C-alpha positions in Angstrom: 0.0 0.0 0.0 1.2 3.5 -0.9 0.7 6.2 1.7 0.5 9.9 0.8 0.3 12.8 3.3 -1.0 16.1 1.9 -0.6 19.3 4.0 -2.8 22.3 3.1 -0.3 25.0 3.9 -1.9 28.3 5.1 -1.9 30.8 8.0 -3.7 30.1 11.2 -3.7 28.8 14.7 -5.6 26.4 17.0 -8.0 27.5 19.7 -9.9 24.9 21.7 -8.9 22.2 19.1 -10.5 24.3 16.3 -8.6 25.8 13.4 -8.8 29.6 13.0 -7.3 30.7 9.6 -6.2 34.1 10.8 -4.0 35.9 8.2 -1.8 37.3 10.9 -1.1 33.9 12.4 2.2 33.3 10.5 3.1 30.4 12.8 0.6 28.3 10.9 3.2 28.0 8.2 6.6 28.9 9.7 6.1 26.5 12.7 3.6 24.1 11.3 5.5 23.0 8.3 8.8 22.3 10.1 7.0 20.4 12.9 5.4 18.1 10.3 8.6 17.6 8.5 10.4 16.6 11.7 7.6 14.1 12.6 7.6 12.6 9.0 11.3 11.9 9.2 10.7 9.8 12.3 8.8 7.3 10.2 10.5 7.8 6.8 7.3 9.5 5.6 7.0 12.0 2.7 4.9 15.2 2.8 3.4 17.0 -0.1 2.8 20.6 0.9 0.2 22.3 -1.2 1.1 25.9 -0.6 -1.1 29.0 -0.7 0.7 31.8 -2.7 0.2 34.3 0.1 2.3 32.2 2.6 5.3 31.6 0.4 7.6 34.0 2.3 7.0 32.0 5.5 7.4 28.6 4.0 10.9 27.0 4.7 13.1 26.5 1.6 15.0 23.3 0.7 12.9 21.0 2.8 13.4 17.9 0.7 9.6 17.6 0.6 7.2 18.1 -2.3 5.6 21.5 -3.0 2.3 21.9 -4.7 -0.3 24.6 -5.1 -3.3 25.4 -2.9 -5.8 28.1 -4.0 -8.5 29.9 -2.0 -10.1 32.4 -4.4 -12.2 35.4 -3.5 -12.4 37.2 -0.2 -15.1 36.4 2.4 -15.3 36.8 6.2 -15.9 33.8 8.3 -16.5 33.4 12.1 -16.0 30.6 14.6 -16.1 30.6 18.4 -16.3 34.4 18.5 -13.3 34.9 16.2 -13.4 36.4 12.7 -11.0 35.9 9.7 -11.0 36.2 5.9 -10.8 33.2 3.5 -9.1 34.0 0.3 -5.5 34.7 -0.8 -4.0 38.1 -0.4 -1.4 37.7 -3.1 -4.0 36.4 -5.6 -6.4 39.1 -4.5 -3.8 41.8 -5.4 -2.6 40.2 -8.6 -5.6 38.6 -10.3 -9.0 40.1 -11.4 -11.8 38.2 -9.7 -15.4 39.2 -10.5 -16.8 37.5 -7.4 -15.8 37.4 -3.7 -16.7 33.7 -3.6 -14.1 31.5 -1.9 -14.9 28.5 -4.1 -13.4 28.0 -7.6 -16.7 26.7 -9.1 -18.2 30.2 -8.8 -15.4 31.7 -11.0 -15.2 31.7 -14.8 -12.7 29.5 -16.7 -10.5 32.5 -17.6 -10.4 33.6 -13.9 -9.6 30.1 -12.7 -6.9 29.8 -15.4 -5.3 33.1 -14.3 -5.5 32.2 -10.6 -3.8 28.9 -11.1 -1.2 30.3 -13.5 -0.3 33.2 -11.3 -0.1 31.0 -8.1 2.1 28.4 -9.9 4.5 30.9 -11.3 4.8 32.7 -8.0 5.7 29.5 -6.1 8.2 28.6 -8.9 9.9 31.9 -8.7 10.1 32.2 -5.0 10.8 28.5 -4.0 12.5 27.3 -7.1 10.1 24.4 -7.7 7.4 23.9 -10.2 4.2 22.7 -8.6 2.6 19.6 -10.1 0.1 18.9 -7.4 -3.1 20.9 -6.7 -5.8 21.1 -4.0 -8.8 23.4 -4.4 -9.8 25.5 -1.4 -12.8 24.0 0.3 -12.6 21.0 -2.1 -14.5 23.0 -4.7 -13.8 22.7 -8.4 -15.6 22.0 -11.7 -14.9 21.0 -15.3 -13.4 24.4 -15.9 -10.9 23.9 -13.1 -9.7 20.6 -14.4 -9.3 22.2 -17.9 -7.3 25.1 -16.4 -5.1 22.7 -14.3 -4.3 20.6 -17.4 -3.5 23.8 -19.5 -1.2 24.9 -16.7 0.7 21.6 -16.5 -0.6 20.4 -13.2 -0.6 16.6 -13.1 -2.3 15.6 -9.8 -5.4 16.9 -7.9 -6.1 15.9 -4.3 -9.2 17.9 -3.7 -12.1 15.4 -3.3 -13.9 14.1 -0.3 -15.6 11.3 -2.3 -19.4 10.4 -2.1 -20.2 13.8 -0.6 -22.1 16.9 -1.8 -22.3 20.3 -0.1 -23.5 23.7 -1.5 -19.9 24.6 -2.5 -18.7 21.2 -3.9 -20.0 18.0 -5.5 -18.1 14.7 -5.3 -21.3 12.6 -4.9 -20.7 10.4 -7.9 -17.5 8.9 -6.4 -17.7 5.8 -4.2 -16.6 6.3 -0.5 -13.5 4.2 -1.0 -12.3 5.6 -4.3 -8.9 5.1 -5.9 -7.1 7.6 -8.2 -8.5 8.0 -11.7 -8.0 10.2 -14.8 -11.2 12.3 -15.3 -13.3 12.9 -18.4 -13.3 16.3 -20.0 -17.1 16.3 -19.9 -17.4 15.3 -16.2 -14.6 15.5 -13.6 -16.3 12.8 -11.5 -16.2 10.2 -14.3 -13.2 8.3 -15.6 -11.7 9.5 -18.9 -8.3 10.2 -20.4 -7.3 13.7 -19.3 -3.6 13.9 -18.4 -4.3 14.7 -14.7 -4.8 12.2 -11.9 -7.6 12.8 -9.3 -6.8 11.3 -5.9 -9.7 11.4 -3.4 -9.0 11.6 0.4 -9.4 8.4 2.4 -12.4 8.5 4.7 -14.3 6.7 7.4 -18.0 6.0 7.3 -20.2 9.1 7.4 -17.7 10.5 4.8 -15.3 12.0 7.3 -11.9 12.6 5.7 -8.8 11.1 7.4 -7.2 14.3 8.9 -5.9 14.7 12.5 -8.3 17.7 12.8 -11.3 15.2 12.6 -10.2 13.2 15.6 -12.0 15.4 18.2 -15.2 14.4 16.4 -14.6 10.8 15.6 -11.7 9.6 17.7 -8.6 7.7 16.7 -10.3 4.4 17.0 -12.2 5.0 13.8 -9.0 6.1 12.1 -7.5 2.7 12.9 -10.6 0.9 11.7 -10.6 2.9 8.5 -7.0 2.2 7.7 -7.5 -1.5 8.4 -10.6 -1.5 6.2 -8.5 -0.2 3.3 -5.5 -2.4 4.1 -7.4 -5.7 4.4 -9.1 -5.2 1.0 -5.7 -4.6 -0.6 -6.5 -1.0 -1.5 -3.4 0.3 -3.2 -3.5 3.8 -1.7 -4.3 5.5 1.6 -4.5 9.3 1.5 -4.1 11.4 4.7 -4.4 15.2 4.7 -3.9 17.9 7.3 -3.6 21.7 7.6 -0.3 23.3 8.6 -1.9 25.3 11.5 -2.9 22.0 13.1 0.8 21.0 13.2 1.5 23.9 15.6 -0.6 22.2 18.2 0.8 19.4 20.5 -2.5 17.6 20.5 -2.7 17.2 16.7 1.0 16.5 16.4 0.5 13.6 18.9 -2.5 12.3 16.9 -0.4 12.3 13.7 2.5 10.7 15.6 0.3 7.9 16.9 -1.4 7.3 13.5 1.9 7.1 11.6 3.3 4.7 14.2 0.2 2.5 13.8 0.5 2.6 10.0 4.2 1.9 10.1 3.7 -1.4 11.9 2.0 -2.9 8.8 3.9 -4.8 6.1 4.5 -3.5 2.6 3.8 0.2 3.4 5.4 2.7 1.0 5.3 6.5 1.8 5.3 8.5 -1.4 5.0 12.0 -2.7 1.7 12.7 -4.6 3.5 13.2 -7.9 4.8 9.6 -7.6 1.3 8.2 -7.7 -0.1 6.7 -10.9 -3.4 5.1 -11.7 -3.5 1.6 -10.3 -4.4 -1.3 -12.7 -7.0 -3.8 -11.5 -5.5 -7.2 -10.5 -6.5 -10.3 -8.7 -7.3 -9.6 -5.1 -7.5 -5.8 -5.6 -10.6 -4.7 -7.5 -10.4 -1.3 -9.2 -13.8 -0.4 -7.7 -16.6 -1.7 -5.4 -14.6 -1.9 -2.2 -16.9 -3.0 0.5 -17.9 -1.0 3.6 -17.6 -3.2 6.7 -19.8 -1.6 9.5 -19.1 -4.1 12.3 -15.6 -2.9 13.1 -16.8 0.6 13.3 -19.6 -0.4 15.6 -17.2 -2.2 18.0 -14.9 0.9 17.9 -17.8 3.3 18.9 -16.4 5.9 21.4 -17.4 9.0 23.3 -16.2 11.4 20.6 -18.6 9.8 18.1 -21.4 9.8 20.6 -20.9 13.5 21.3 -20.8 14.3 17.6 -24.0 12.4 16.9 -25.8 14.2 19.8 -24.6 17.6 18.5 -25.6 16.9 14.9 -29.1 15.4 15.6 -30.1 17.0 18.9 -28.2 20.3 18.9 -26.7 19.7 22.3 -23.1 20.3 23.4 
């Protein structure tokens, strides 16, 4: 099994185990990235950092890790636990025309998306001396125009989707929950085709919760272990972990990542890779290309207080 770790690299900090993407919180990059690199070296892991253009001056150079591109378009104010911040990218805001303040790419025209991607890619190349090949769309939102713009700009891998899920700002509902990398169609980014870009969905538990340390307060590490075993026992060729650099400034989330990488490393035939090293996996005996089965019983036996609290909050509105 190949293991990839994708770090969405942006400003921010942690308050009460929640991420606040404050533009003034530079430690989200200058501390978070080095902390994750140090932890990865402990297990021989590789990190693909998808970097927002606005944070480039705070990102460490010559890390030996992979650097990709992460774009939050627009400029909108958000609020959580009484704190306010803006989502968007200051560098792109100042250097690209955007007809909408929307923070999701699907709301922008093809020409605007093309310019945002081109401008961000060139800025990272000029400042860090590497040409990004890997992309993640802010808030997981893209459309057929985004894929076309990525291909035209020479990006080869996209790690945006949370499969089998649809929200007002993204749609990945056509993908199965356990979904392996695929080349998309020019007519529908959720269907297999022959475009020269590989889409790599995030691994996820039941209830479509992506495997990121930031999800542990809601679902607990027990479901992360169950999820990995679910993929591993079915000979799934890839497991995709993601995180955000501000989380890697926090001792709690660092300990979560440490524990999970230790758990993964105890398994046989584990290969940590950069995203750009991943290719579409051919079907073979014992490893179907699709139709992985969801096994509910291990999740039921791993039910814990974090999950119980999450269900109560979701369905009954109680803390």
